[in-house]
C-alpha positions as CSV (number, residue, x, y, z in Angstrom):
1,M,27.5,134.6,195.5
2,S,26.0,135.7,192.3
3,K,25.8,139.4,193.8
4,R,29.4,139.3,194.8
5,I,30.5,138.1,191.4
6,A,28.4,141.1,189.9
7,S,29.9,143.5,192.0
8,I,33.1,142.3,191.2
9,E,32.4,142.2,187.3
10,Q,31.0,145.8,187.1
11,A,34.4,146.9,189.4
12,A,36.9,144.8,186.8
13,P,37.9,146.6,183.9
14,S,36.1,145.6,180.9
15,G,37.8,145.6,177.1
16,P,39.2,142.6,175.0
17,A,42.2,142.2,177.4
18,Y,39.7,141.2,180.1
19,S,37.0,138.6,179.3
20,D,33.9,137.4,181.3
21,A,35.9,134.8,182.2
22,A,38.8,136.6,183.3
23,R,36.5,138.7,185.4
24,S,34.6,135.6,186.9
25,A,38.0,134.1,187.7
26,K,39.0,137.5,189.5
27,A,36.1,137.1,191.5
28,A,37.1,133.4,192.7
29,C,40.9,134.6,193.5
30,S,41.1,138.0,195.7
31,G,44.2,140.1,194.8
32,G,44.1,139.0,190.9
33,V,46.0,141.6,188.9
34,G,44.8,140.7,185.1
35,P,43.2,137.8,183.5
36,F,46.6,135.4,183.5
37,H,47.2,135.8,187.2
38,A,43.3,135.5,188.2
39,T,43.3,132.2,186.2
40,S,46.3,130.9,187.4
41,C,45.7,131.6,190.9
42,R,42.5,129.9,190.7
43,L,44.4,126.7,189.1
44,T,47.5,126.2,190.8
45,G,46.6,125.5,194.1
46,G,46.2,122.1,194.3
47,S,48.0,121.4,191.2
48,H,51.4,122.9,192.9
49,R,51.0,119.9,195.4
50,V,50.4,117.3,193.1
51,S,53.7,118.7,191.0
52,H,56.1,118.6,193.9
53,A,54.7,114.9,194.8
54,L,55.4,113.8,191.1
55,W,58.6,115.3,191.0
56,A,59.4,113.4,194.5
57,V,58.2,110.1,193.1
58,G,60.3,110.7,190.1
59,G,63.3,111.1,192.3
60,F,63.1,108.2,194.6
61,L,62.1,105.9,191.3
62,C,65.7,107.2,189.8
63,F,67.5,107.1,193.0
64,A,66.2,103.5,193.6
65,L,67.2,102.7,190.0
66,G,70.7,104.0,190.7
67,M,71.0,102.0,193.9
68,V,70.4,98.9,191.9
69,G,73.1,100.2,189.7
70,V,75.7,100.4,192.7
71,V,75.1,96.2,192.8
72,L,74.6,95.4,189.2
73,P,77.2,96.5,187.0
74,I,75.1,96.3,183.6
75,L,73.0,99.1,184.7
76,P,74.5,102.2,184.9
77,T,74.6,104.4,188.3
78,T,75.7,107.8,187.5
79,P,72.7,109.0,184.7
80,F,69.9,107.9,187.6
81,I,71.4,109.8,190.0
82,L,71.6,112.9,187.8
83,V,68.2,112.6,187.1
84,A,67.1,111.9,190.9
85,A,69.1,115.1,191.7
86,F,67.1,116.8,188.8
87,C,64.0,115.4,190.2
88,F,64.7,116.0,194.3
89,A,65.8,119.8,193.6
90,R,62.3,120.4,192.1
91,S,60.5,118.6,194.7
92,S,61.3,120.2,197.8
93,T,64.6,121.6,200.0
94,R,64.0,119.0,202.3
95,L,64.1,116.1,199.9
96,N,66.8,117.9,198.1
97,S,69.0,118.6,201.4
98,W,68.4,114.7,202.2
99,F,69.8,113.4,198.6
100,K,72.9,115.8,198.9
101,G,73.4,114.1,202.4
102,T,73.3,110.4,200.6
103,K,76.6,108.7,200.2
104,V,75.6,107.7,196.7
105,Y,75.6,111.3,196.0
106,K,78.9,112.2,197.7
107,Q,80.7,109.5,195.6
108,V,79.1,110.1,192.0
109,L,78.0,113.9,191.7
110,E,79.8,116.0,194.7
111,G,83.1,116.5,193.2
112,Y,81.7,117.7,189.6
113,V,79.0,119.8,191.1
114,T,81.4,121.7,193.3
115,K,84.9,121.5,191.4
116,R,83.1,120.6,187.9
117,S,85.7,117.9,187.6
118,M,86.0,114.0,188.5
119,T,88.1,111.6,189.5
120,L,89.7,109.5,187.2
121,R,88.0,106.0,189.2
122,A,84.5,108.1,188.8
123,K,85.3,108.3,185.1
124,L,85.3,105.0,184.8
125,T,83.0,104.1,186.8
126,I,80.6,105.9,184.0
127,L,82.5,105.0,180.9
128,I,83.4,101.0,181.6
129,P,79.6,100.2,182.2
130,V,78.5,102.8,179.4
131,T,80.9,100.9,177.1
132,V,79.7,97.4,177.7
133,L,75.8,98.4,177.4
134,L,76.7,100.2,174.3
135,A,78.7,97.4,172.9
136,I,75.6,94.6,173.7
137,G,73.1,97.1,172.1
138,F,75.7,97.4,168.8
139,V,76.1,93.8,168.6
140,L,72.3,93.5,168.9
141,M,71.7,95.9,165.8
142,G,73.5,93.7,163.5
143,R,70.6,94.1,160.8
144,V,69.9,97.8,161.9
145,P,73.2,100.1,160.3
146,V,71.2,103.4,161.3
147,G,71.2,101.9,164.8
148,R,75.0,101.1,164.9
149,V,75.8,104.5,163.4
150,V,73.6,106.1,166.4
151,L,75.1,103.7,169.2
152,A,78.7,104.6,167.8
153,A,78.3,108.2,167.8
154,V,76.7,108.1,171.9
155,W,80.0,106.1,172.3
156,I,82.3,108.3,170.9
157,G,80.5,111.5,172.5
158,H,80.8,109.9,176.0
159,I,84.8,109.4,175.5
160,I,85.1,112.8,174.0
161,Y,82.8,114.2,176.8
162,F,84.4,112.4,179.9
163,G,88.2,112.0,178.4
164,F,88.7,115.5,177.2
165,I,86.1,118.2,178.5
166,V,85.5,116.9,182.1
167,K,88.5,117.6,184.2
168,T,90.3,115.2,186.0
169,D,91.0,115.7,189.7
170,K,93.9,114.2,190.4
171,Q,94.0,115.3,194.3
172,A,91.6,112.1,195.2
């Protein structure tokens, strides 16, 4: 092994851009072009799979919370489904396809993703639980005026976004 590294080190270009560590990494990863490629080639083999697995776990966790939100009106469904869509899109194409085929995705997000509009019912499904939760937080923050201002700003932002920016689909 040391003869192989020595021969590659001799063949590898020298200079400030190529350190000894980069030449060693190039020896470990055939086809390396430079120090960054060689190092990343050596390091991303297993971490790529771990990254996809973590995105999948995050997607299933958020999807489960979104499903609980379907049953419990106090827990908002849409934010969890949005995060689940984000996670599944980064985990694998198979999981992303499965998620896009679920009934929850079709009811909550599909219209927004395809037409950039939402039905009035979908908007109210988002705004009513958010308003209730923010109102509870507003009441509980009686002694925290800064918290109340932040919650009021978030609520106003939701009203402006869903009321005036997102188009209302009148067909459904």
